[in-house]
Steps between C-alpha positions, in 0.01 A plus 500: 500500500752424219770684692430283804526185284828627353628567850390153616663339196823692564495388864444141387792526258717634781389216727567243226848644441572482873380137501723423202795652685415294810467180292836567333654550845350168610641331190847629585459381859381156390792468259742588780330250731521227237869569457557491876302176537706344221824608667379373838406167343849463352658584835274249676590226253870575547459486878310172479779354287761623748304341787493169310876521442562582867280210613693261277832632634374468858391140440843423352669664798285301743587180314872589505482572875334163563781324307766696689339407831507135394866528402585664834325223692696239300827686571420512872439125496828444312692723745345310789614171345850643446509606868394152613754327273773744608421431864515126433833544320642702793382224731674237283818714488497530880462121531788443256721742691413329825582157353858605412 
């Protein structure tokens, strides 16, 4: 009977040691996971910042494009006016030549 109890106690000790080993393994795994989560969080924050920067740059580019389009339209209007005035001047020159 005592030998059986000693055997049972030894088996329990073995089981407890195995559980301790498993728990230590879990602790190592949890520590590694915490480290990975921390790293992933830092990467995510950096990516979010980069997205914000890119959005701001895109908005600035869109604004610049709108201004350039406005400038091009104004230049087209000015060129059109120059063409009309040039045509009128050529017409006046032709009249002056004809009057000679």
